[in-house]
C-alpha positions as CSV (number, residue, x, y, z in Angstrom):
1,M,-53.3,-15.7,-40.8
2,N,-57.0,-15.1,-42.0
3,V,-59.5,-17.8,-40.8
4,R,-62.8,-18.9,-43.3
5,S,-65.5,-20.8,-41.3
6,H,-67.7,-23.2,-43.1
7,D,-69.3,-21.1,-44.9
8,G,-66.5,-19.3,-46.8
9,A,-66.4,-16.2,-45.4
10,L,-62.3,-14.9,-44.5
11,R,-63.4,-13.6,-40.9
12,G,-61.2,-10.6,-38.9
13,D,-58.1,-8.6,-40.0
14,L,-55.4,-11.2,-38.7
15,N,-52.8,-11.7,-41.7
16,L,-52.4,-14.0,-44.1
17,Q,-48.9,-15.5,-44.7
18,V,-49.3,-16.3,-48.6
19,G,-46.3,-15.8,-49.7
20,T,-44.8,-12.7,-52.2
21,Q,-48.5,-13.4,-54.1
22,A,-49.7,-11.0,-50.8
23,H,-47.3,-8.3,-51.6
24,G,-48.8,-7.7,-55.4
25,T,-45.3,-9.1,-56.5
26,A,-48.0,-12.1,-58.9
27,R,-50.6,-11.3,-61.0
28,T,-50.0,-7.5,-61.3
29,A,-52.8,-5.7,-63.6
30,V,-51.1,-6.7,-67.2
31,A,-53.0,-7.3,-69.8
32,S,-52.4,-10.3,-70.9
33,A,-53.0,-13.0,-74.1
34,R,-56.8,-13.9,-73.1
35,P,-56.6,-17.8,-72.0
36,P,-59.6,-19.1,-74.3
37,G,-62.8,-20.0,-73.0
38,R,-62.5,-18.3,-69.7
39,E,-63.9,-15.3,-68.6
40,R,-61.9,-12.1,-67.2
41,L,-62.3,-10.4,-64.0
42,I,-60.5,-7.4,-63.2
43,V,-59.8,-7.7,-58.6
44,V,-59.6,-3.9,-57.8
45,E,-58.6,-3.6,-54.8
46,D,-55.7,-1.8,-52.5
47,D,-55.4,-4.6,-49.6
48,P,-52.5,-6.8,-50.6
49,V,-54.0,-10.0,-49.3
50,T,-57.1,-10.0,-49.4
51,R,-56.1,-9.1,-53.4
52,T,-53.9,-12.6,-53.9
53,M,-57.1,-14.2,-52.2
54,L,-59.2,-13.1,-54.7
55,V,-57.1,-13.4,-57.5
56,D,-56.4,-17.7,-56.3
57,Y,-59.5,-17.9,-55.0
58,F,-61.1,-17.5,-58.5
59,S,-58.0,-18.5,-61.0
60,D,-59.0,-22.0,-59.0
61,N,-62.3,-21.8,-60.4
62,N,-60.8,-21.3,-63.7
63,F,-61.6,-17.8,-64.7
64,D,-58.8,-15.5,-65.7
65,V,-58.0,-13.0,-63.2
66,V,-56.2,-9.8,-62.7
67,G,-54.9,-7.9,-59.6
68,A,-54.9,-4.2,-59.9
69,G,-54.4,-2.2,-56.3
70,T,-55.1,1.6,-57.4
71,C,-57.5,3.4,-59.9
72,T,-54.5,3.7,-62.6
73,E,-53.3,0.0,-63.0
74,C,-57.7,-0.8,-63.4
75,R,-57.3,1.3,-66.4
76,Q,-54.4,-0.7,-67.9
77,A,-56.0,-3.9,-67.6
78,L,-59.2,-2.8,-69.0
79,R,-57.3,-2.6,-72.2
80,A,-58.0,-6.1,-72.5
81,R,-61.5,-7.3,-72.7
82,T,-63.1,-7.7,-69.2
83,D,-65.9,-9.7,-68.0
84,V,-66.5,-8.6,-64.7
85,V,-64.5,-6.1,-62.5
86,F,-64.5,-6.5,-58.8
87,L,-64.0,-2.5,-57.3
88,D,-63.5,-1.4,-54.0
89,V,-64.6,2.0,-52.9
90,Q,-61.7,3.6,-51.1
91,L,-58.5,3.4,-53.7
92,P,-55.1,5.3,-52.6
93,D,-55.3,6.9,-55.9
94,G,-59.1,8.1,-56.5
95,D,-63.0,7.0,-55.6
96,G,-64.7,3.7,-56.1
97,F,-67.8,5.0,-57.2
98,E,-66.7,7.4,-60.0
99,L,-64.0,4.8,-61.3
100,A,-67.2,2.4,-61.7
101,K,-68.7,4.7,-63.9
102,E,-65.7,5.1,-66.5
103,I,-66.0,1.5,-66.4
104,Q,-69.4,1.6,-67.4
105,A,-68.5,4.4,-70.5
106,T,-65.9,2.3,-72.2
107,S,-66.7,-0.7,-70.8
108,N,-69.3,-3.9,-71.4
109,A,-68.1,-5.1,-67.4
110,G,-70.2,-6.4,-65.2
111,I,-69.5,-4.9,-61.6
112,I,-69.2,-5.7,-58.5
113,F,-68.1,-3.4,-55.3
114,V,-66.7,-5.1,-52.3
115,T,-66.1,-3.0,-49.3
116,R,-66.3,-2.4,-46.1
117,R,-68.4,0.3,-46.5
118,D,-71.3,-0.7,-45.5
119,T,-73.9,1.9,-45.2
120,D,-77.2,2.0,-46.6
121,V,-76.6,5.6,-48.6
122,D,-72.9,3.9,-50.0
123,R,-75.2,0.1,-50.8
124,I,-77.5,2.5,-53.0
125,L,-74.9,4.5,-54.4
126,G,-73.1,1.6,-55.5
127,L,-76.4,-0.2,-56.9
128,E,-77.6,3.2,-59.1
129,V,-73.9,4.6,-60.0
130,A,-73.5,1.2,-62.3
131,G,-72.8,-2.1,-59.5
132,D,-74.5,-5.3,-60.4
133,H,-73.9,-6.3,-56.9
134,Y,-73.1,-4.2,-53.4
135,V,-71.0,-7.0,-51.1
136,T,-69.5,-6.0,-47.8
137,K,-66.3,-7.2,-45.7
138,P,-65.9,-9.7,-44.2
139,I,-66.2,-11.5,-47.8
140,N,-67.8,-14.8,-48.6
141,L,-66.5,-16.3,-51.4
142,R,-68.8,-19.1,-52.0
143,D,-71.2,-16.3,-52.1
144,L,-69.0,-14.2,-54.2
145,L,-68.5,-16.4,-57.2
146,A,-72.4,-17.4,-57.3
147,R,-72.3,-13.3,-57.7
148,A,-69.8,-13.2,-60.9
149,R,-71.1,-16.4,-62.2
150,S,-75.2,-15.1,-61.8
151,V,-73.6,-11.5,-63.5
152,L,-72.2,-13.5,-66.2
153,R,-75.4,-15.5,-66.8
154,R,-77.8,-12.5,-67.5
155,R,-75.4,-10.9,-69.7
156,S,-75.1,-13.6,-71.9
157,I,-78.6,-13.6,-71.8
158,D,-78.8,-10.2,-72.9
159,R,-76.4,-10.1,-75.7
160,K,-77.4,-13.2,-77.3
161,A,-81.1,-12.1,-77.2
162,A,-79.7,-8.2,-78.7
163,R,-77.5,-10.0,-81.1
164,N,-80.6,-12.2,-82.3
165,H,-83.2,-10.1,-82.6
166,N,-82.9,-6.6,-81.1
167,S,-86.6,-5.7,-81.0
168,I,-89.3,-8.7,-81.0
169,A,-92.5,-7.7,-81.0
170,F,-95.3,-9.9,-78.8
171,G,-99.3,-8.6,-77.7
172,D,-99.9,-5.4,-78.8
173,G,-96.0,-4.4,-77.4
174,I,-92.2,-4.4,-78.5
175,I,-89.2,-4.3,-76.3
176,D,-86.6,-3.1,-77.7
177,L,-83.4,-5.1,-76.3
178,T,-80.3,-2.6,-77.5
179,R,-82.1,0.0,-75.3
180,R,-83.4,-1.6,-72.4
181,E,-87.1,0.4,-74.0
182,L,-90.8,-1.4,-73.8
183,L,-92.8,-0.1,-76.3
184,G,-97.1,0.3,-75.8
185,N,-99.6,-0.8,-79.2
186,D,-99.4,3.1,-79.2
187,G,-95.5,3.6,-79.5
188,K,-94.3,5.2,-76.5
189,P,-92.0,3.5,-73.9
190,V,-94.2,1.6,-71.0
191,A,-91.6,2.5,-67.5
192,L,-90.3,-0.8,-66.4
193,T,-88.1,-0.9,-63.3
194,R,-84.5,-2.6,-63.8
195,A,-85.6,-5.8,-62.4
196,E,-89.0,-6.0,-64.6
197,F,-86.4,-5.4,-67.7
198,D,-83.9,-7.9,-66.8
199,L,-86.9,-10.8,-66.2
200,L,-88.5,-9.5,-69.7
201,A,-85.3,-9.3,-71.2
202,A,-84.1,-13.6,-69.5
203,L,-87.4,-14.6,-70.9
204,V,-87.0,-13.3,-74.4
205,G,-83.1,-14.7,-74.4
206,A,-85.0,-18.0,-73.9
207,D,-86.8,-18.1,-77.3
208,G,-90.4,-19.3,-75.7
209,R,-88.8,-22.1,-73.6
210,P,-89.6,-21.9,-70.3
211,L,-87.9,-20.8,-66.5
212,S,-88.0,-21.7,-63.3
213,R,-88.5,-19.8,-61.0
214,D,-84.9,-20.5,-59.7
215,Y,-83.3,-19.3,-62.3
216,L,-85.2,-15.8,-63.0
217,I,-84.5,-15.2,-58.6
218,E,-81.0,-15.0,-59.9
219,V,-81.5,-13.2,-62.6
220,V,-83.4,-10.4,-60.8
221,S,-81.1,-10.7,-57.5
222,N,-78.6,-8.6,-58.8
223,R,-80.5,-5.4,-57.8
224,Q,-82.6,-6.6,-55.3
225,A,-81.2,-7.4,-51.9
226,E,-83.5,-9.6,-51.1
227,V,-85.6,-11.5,-53.8
228,D,-87.3,-14.8,-53.6
229,I,-90.1,-17.2,-55.3
230,R,-92.9,-14.6,-54.2
231,T,-90.6,-11.4,-55.7
232,V,-90.1,-13.3,-59.2
233,D,-94.2,-13.8,-59.0
234,A,-95.3,-10.1,-58.1
235,L,-92.7,-9.1,-61.3
236,V,-94.4,-11.4,-63.9
237,A,-97.4,-9.6,-62.1
238,R,-96.7,-6.3,-62.8
239,L,-95.2,-6.6,-66.3
240,R,-98.8,-8.9,-67.1
241,R,-100.5,-6.0,-66.1
242,K,-98.5,-3.5,-67.9
243,L,-98.6,-5.8,-71.3
244,V,-102.2,-6.1,-71.5
245,G,-103.2,-6.1,-74.9
246,S,-104.5,-8.5,-77.1
247,G,-106.2,-10.8,-74.1
248,T,-103.4,-13.5,-74.6
249,P,-101.3,-13.7,-72.1
250,V,-97.5,-12.8,-72.9
251,I,-96.2,-14.4,-69.8
252,A,-97.5,-17.7,-69.5
253,T,-97.0,-20.1,-66.7
254,V,-95.7,-23.4,-67.0
255,T,-97.2,-25.8,-64.6
256,G,-94.3,-27.7,-61.8
257,V,-91.8,-25.3,-64.2
258,G,-92.2,-21.5,-64.0
259,Y,-92.3,-18.7,-66.7
260,K,-92.5,-18.4,-70.2
261,L,-92.6,-15.7,-73.0
262,A,-95.3,-16.7,-75.7
263,L,-93.3,-14.4,-78.7
264,S,-95.7,-13.7,-82.0
265,E,-93.1,-11.7,-84.1
266,R,-89.1,-10.9,-84.7
267,L,-88.5,-7.6,-86.3
């Protein structure tokens, strides 16, 4: 059987005896009614043992989970609202990177690649194509759970901010949360990296409340492999330089907590 270490990782390729579910006979890619209050995940994995393990683990952690062994089954499952897709790269009827492009074009679901392909080229391609995270096997289940929750929190912030106020003016700038643009006082876009925009959007979504550095680490970690407090501080410093205007810091430091955005006007 597979052996899971104390850190929750699945080690080796030994056979896991999980009964008939290992052969994909349970929780197949059928769009079913979504239980209220539960996020919906799709596990796209052609190996039935790994697929069943992920489906069972996330079901036990209060998610509505559907398993799919092919690109075709994934497309079928996407007919219902989906929050996160765990996506293998090598699938029997297509390429996971191409499927990710389809998902991004037709769904607001977050995408976490879970694959054995661990080259830097594959990792960079996955993140550039559409992925929020790129996880290589063997799988650490607790780490994967934390990453899924991080994606869900970040997307919830983006949806809330866009729903409540699509454009917000502060200092001499305007942030458009729908188009993911920052406009300067001359009306021209200000170039931001994805991590810079995600951090700024999180501060905007907090509506002036301070956010801890630890929370902001989670917000930006989906795009960067190594993120710590120094990374967050560096991103804030870069944003402050790009948001120079009225002389009053747009991003204020809250001693002992983290940072907050000094909002002046909603549009």
